[in-house]
MARPA-589398 format. One record per residue (C-alpha): y, z, x; residue in one letter. Coordinates in Angstrom, 2 decimals. Layout:
// residues N
{pt {Y; Z; X}; A}
...
This chain:
// residues 89
{pt {-18.50; -5.41; 5.55}; X}
{pt {-20.18; -2.06; 5.81}; X}
{pt {-18.16; 0.14; 8.13}; X}
{pt {-15.64; 2.93; 7.96}; X}
{pt {-12.00; 2.38; 8.72}; X}
{pt {-10.48; 4.58; 11.41}; X}
{pt {-8.19; 7.16; 9.83}; X}
{pt {-6.48; 10.34; 10.91}; X}
{pt {-7.30; 13.45; 8.89}; X}
{pt {-3.64; 14.45; 9.06}; X}
{pt {-2.52; 11.39; 7.10}; X}
{pt {-1.56; 11.69; 3.45}; X}
{pt {-3.53; 9.79; 0.81}; X}
{pt {-0.73; 7.21; 0.62}; X}
{pt {-0.78; 6.74; 4.39}; X}
{pt {-4.56; 6.28; 4.37}; X}
{pt {-4.30; 3.66; 1.63}; X}
{pt {-1.54; 1.82; 3.51}; X}
{pt {-3.40; 1.92; 6.84}; X}
{pt {-6.52; 0.53; 5.16}; X}
{pt {-4.38; -2.20; 3.58}; X}
{pt {-3.27; -3.20; 7.09}; X}
{pt {-6.86; -3.35; 8.35}; X}
{pt {-7.84; -5.40; 5.29}; X}
{pt {-5.00; -7.80; 6.12}; X}
{pt {-6.41; -8.18; 9.65}; X}
{pt {-9.83; -8.92; 8.14}; X}
{pt {-8.26; -11.47; 5.82}; X}
{pt {-6.55; -13.20; 8.78}; X}
{pt {-9.98; -13.78; 10.30}; X}
{pt {-11.88; -14.61; 7.15}; X}
{pt {-9.59; -16.82; 5.09}; X}
{pt {-6.04; -16.52; 6.41}; X}
{pt {-3.05; -14.52; 5.25}; X}
{pt {0.63; -15.19; 4.75}; X}
{pt {2.54; -14.10; 7.85}; X}
{pt {5.23; -12.24; 5.92}; X}
{pt {2.67; -10.21; 3.95}; X}
{pt {0.82; -9.33; 7.14}; X}
{pt {4.01; -8.26; 8.91}; X}
{pt {5.02; -6.08; 5.94}; X}
{pt {1.67; -4.29; 6.14}; X}
{pt {2.00; -4.00; 9.93}; X}
{pt {5.50; -2.50; 9.71}; X}
{pt {4.18; 0.11; 7.26}; X}
{pt {1.26; 0.81; 9.60}; X}
{pt {3.77; 1.36; 12.44}; X}
{pt {5.58; 3.92; 10.27}; X}
{pt {2.27; 5.79; 9.98}; X}
{pt {1.30; 5.32; 13.64}; X}
{pt {4.60; 4.97; 15.53}; X}
{pt {3.30; 5.47; 19.08}; X}
{pt {1.91; 2.55; 21.04}; X}
{pt {-0.89; 4.75; 22.39}; X}
{pt {-1.85; 5.86; 18.89}; X}
{pt {-1.82; 2.27; 17.65}; X}
{pt {-4.00; 1.12; 20.55}; X}
{pt {-6.51; 3.91; 19.93}; X}
{pt {-6.85; 3.30; 16.20}; X}
{pt {-6.89; -0.49; 16.52}; X}
{pt {-9.53; -0.28; 19.25}; X}
{pt {-11.68; 1.89; 16.98}; X}
{pt {-11.24; -0.69; 14.22}; X}
{pt {-12.18; -3.54; 16.55}; X}
{pt {-15.31; -1.70; 17.72}; X}
{pt {-16.63; -1.28; 14.18}; X}
{pt {-15.43; -4.59; 12.73}; X}
{pt {-15.20; -7.06; 15.59}; X}
{pt {-11.66; -7.97; 14.46}; X}
{pt {-8.76; -7.63; 16.90}; X}
{pt {-5.58; -6.32; 15.27}; X}
{pt {-3.76; -7.13; 18.51}; X}
{pt {-4.68; -10.83; 18.37}; X}
{pt {-3.70; -11.08; 14.71}; X}
{pt {-0.31; -9.45; 15.26}; X}
{pt {0.37; -11.60; 18.34}; X}
{pt {-0.36; -14.72; 16.27}; X}
{pt {1.92; -13.44; 13.50}; X}
{pt {4.75; -12.68; 15.95}; X}
{pt {4.44; -16.18; 17.40}; X}
{pt {4.62; -17.71; 13.92}; X}
{pt {7.52; -18.19; 11.57}; X}
{pt {8.26; -16.98; 8.08}; X}
{pt {6.09; -18.80; 5.56}; X}
{pt {3.31; -19.52; 8.07}; X}
{pt {-0.31; -18.75; 7.30}; X}
{pt {-2.15; -16.76; 9.96}; X}
{pt {-5.80; -17.71; 10.45}; X}
{pt {-7.94; -16.82; 13.47}; X}
């Protein structure tokens, strides 16, 4: 895909890399599926970077606008699943 990931200029390089890894996991859930536990690990790290619900909604909405992929739907599917499940939308 040819688009830019939403990032905050105040994030460190490590935080940018980890946030992008989360968005790539969301993409993977749509395109070929991803292990639930791996996705949730990336999501928990993303929540350390963006702890507020409002901040998460803003960044995930920006991501959905450029990619067409809903982080919210992926995380809801992961939360409904069990350890060892594969998430595929």
